[in-house]
C-alpha positions in Angstrom: 127.6 21.9 -70.1 128.8 18.5 -71.4 126.7 15.5 -70.4 129.7 13.8 -68.7 129.9 16.5 -66.1 126.2 16.6 -65.1 126.2 15.0 -61.7 129.8 15.8 -60.7 129.2 19.6 -60.1 126.3 18.7 -57.8 128.6 16.6 -55.6 132.2 16.9 -56.4 133.2 14.1 -54.0 131.6 11.3 -56.1 133.6 8.1 -56.2 135.6 7.9 -59.4 136.1 4.1 -59.2 134.0 1.9 -61.5 133.7 -1.6 -62.7 131.9 -1.7 -66.1 131.1 -5.4 -65.8 131.2 -6.5 -62.1 129.8 -10.0 -62.9 132.6 -10.7 -65.3 130.4 -12.7 -67.6 130.5 -10.8 -70.8 127.8 -8.7 -72.4 124.6 -10.6 -71.3 124.6 -9.4 -67.6 125.2 -5.8 -68.8 122.2 -5.9 -71.1 120.1 -7.6 -68.5 121.0 -4.9 -65.9 120.3 -2.2 -68.5 116.9 -3.6 -69.3 116.1 -3.9 -65.6 116.9 -0.2 -65.0 114.9 1.3 -67.9 111.9 3.5 -67.0 108.5 1.9 -67.0 105.3 3.9 -67.0 106.7 7.4 -67.4 103.9 10.0 -67.3 103.3 13.6 -68.0 104.3 15.6 -64.9 103.9 19.2 -63.7 107.0 21.5 -63.9 107.3 21.3 -60.1 107.2 17.4 -60.1 109.8 17.3 -62.9 112.2 19.6 -61.0 111.5 17.7 -57.7 112.2 14.3 -59.4 115.3 15.6 -61.0 116.7 17.2 -57.8 115.8 14.2 -55.6 117.2 11.6 -58.0 120.5 13.4 -58.5 120.8 13.7 -54.8 120.4 9.9 -54.3 122.7 9.1 -57.2 125.4 11.3 -55.7 125.5 8.8 -52.8 127.9 6.0 -52.6 126.5 2.5 -53.1 127.6 -0.6 -55.0 124.4 -2.7 -55.1 121.6 -2.7 -57.7 118.5 -0.9 -56.2 115.1 -2.4 -56.8 111.8 -0.4 -57.0 109.6 -0.6 -54.0 112.4 -1.3 -51.5 113.2 1.2 -48.7 116.7 2.6 -48.6 118.2 5.2 -46.3 120.4 8.2 -47.1 123.1 9.1 -44.6 125.7 11.9 -44.5 129.1 10.5 -43.5 131.4 13.4 -43.2 131.1 15.2 -46.5 129.8 12.1 -48.4 126.3 10.8 -48.9 125.8 7.1 -48.3 122.8 5.0 -49.5 122.1 2.0 -47.3 119.5 -0.7 -46.8 119.9 -0.4 -43.0 117.4 1.9 -41.2 118.5 4.2 -38.4 117.1 1.9 -35.6 118.9 -1.1 -37.0 122.3 0.5 -36.6 121.9 0.1 -32.8 123.7 3.4 -32.0 126.4 3.0 -34.6 124.9 5.3 -37.3 127.3 6.2 -40.1 126.1 9.8 -39.7 122.8 11.7 -39.6 120.0 10.2 -41.7 118.3 12.5 -44.3 115.4 10.2 -44.9 114.0 7.1 -46.5 114.4 6.7 -50.3 112.5 4.6 -52.8 113.2 3.9 -56.4 110.1 4.2 -58.6 109.4 2.1 -61.7 110.0 5.2 -63.9 113.6 5.3 -62.4 113.1 8.5 -60.4 113.5 8.4 -56.6 111.3 9.7 -53.9 112.7 10.8 -50.5 110.7 11.0 -47.2 112.7 13.2 -44.9 113.4 12.3 -41.3 111.8 14.4 -38.6 114.0 17.2 -37.3 116.5 17.4 -40.2 116.2 21.2 -39.9 117.9 20.9 -36.5 121.0 19.2 -38.0 123.5 21.8 -39.1 125.4 19.1 -41.0 122.4 18.1 -43.1 121.5 21.8 -43.7 125.0 22.6 -44.9 125.2 19.5 -47.1 121.8 20.2 -48.6 122.6 23.8 -49.2 125.8 22.8 -51.0 123.9 20.3 -53.1 121.2 22.8 -54.0 123.8 25.3 -55.1 125.3 22.7 -57.4 121.9 21.9 -58.8 121.3 25.6 -59.6 124.7 25.8 -61.2 123.9 22.8 -63.3 120.6 24.3 -64.6 121.6 28.0 -64.8 122.2 28.0 -68.6 120.6 28.9 -71.8 120.7 25.2 -72.8 117.5 23.2 -72.5 116.7 21.1 -69.4 116.8 18.1 -71.7 120.4 18.9 -72.6 121.4 18.8 -68.9 120.0 15.3 -68.3 122.6 12.6 -67.4 122.2 10.3 -70.4 125.8 9.0 -69.9 128.1 10.0 -67.1 131.3 8.1 -67.6 132.8 8.6 -64.2 129.9 7.1 -62.2 130.2 3.5 -61.0 128.3 0.8 -62.9 124.8 0.8 -61.3 124.7 4.6 -60.7 125.6 5.2 -64.3 122.7 2.9 -65.5 120.3 4.6 -63.0 121.4 8.1 -64.2 120.7 7.0 -67.8 117.3 5.7 -66.7 116.5 9.0 -65.0 117.4 10.9 -68.2 115.2 8.7 -70.3 112.3 8.9 -67.9 112.4 12.7 -67.6 112.8 13.1 -71.4 109.6 11.1 -71.8 107.8 13.0 -69.1 108.8 16.4 -70.6 107.6 15.3 -74.1 104.3 13.9 -72.8 103.6 17.2 -70.9 104.7 19.5 -73.7 107.4 21.0 -71.5 110.3 20.5 -73.8 112.5 23.2 -75.2 112.8 25.5 -72.2 116.2 26.6 -70.9 117.4 25.5 -67.5 117.4 29.2 -66.6 113.7 29.5 -67.5 113.0 26.5 -65.2 114.8 28.1 -62.4 113.0 31.4 -62.8 109.5 29.9 -63.1 109.6 26.8 -60.9 110.3 26.9 -57.1 113.3 24.7 -56.1 112.4 21.6 -54.1 112.6 21.8 -50.3 113.4 18.8 -48.1 113.1 20.4 -44.7 
């Protein structure tokens, strides 16, 4: 599957709008943002951790947001209708005006992968279960190929907005390094699906 389509099959409702240089100040801000979103401290990871990081990070990057996330800051992933939304505002801070059910708290790691701590009781939300099921189906579709896992990584996804595109490239670089360090390179996506359990968030 061409690299430009890697995230779109997982969530076909991604925003197609983008501004390649939102600061409007030439190339310097672009390079600064690119350097700031490069992975630091990538490590060898187990197959389960690689797949979990890939799944979770694609899920977060399928959400709509227009700010530059920073490592160590808590963000919150909401489902608004059929779209995922990433916000700095926690559920209690909405004072009853939630944009939709909250899946959990997200945090960007220095290696440009994301972690997600699910909210209690998400299994009771039919909306969240359905959305996660659809996302997982798209993730399986993305990997179910004779091509290597490395070939599926989102090194450049043209349709993504600016910061999400840089974060996707950071994820690809990070997981490429982790795969090489762990000696896990060269296996097809189909082999990964057959040998490694899919992540579960509920």
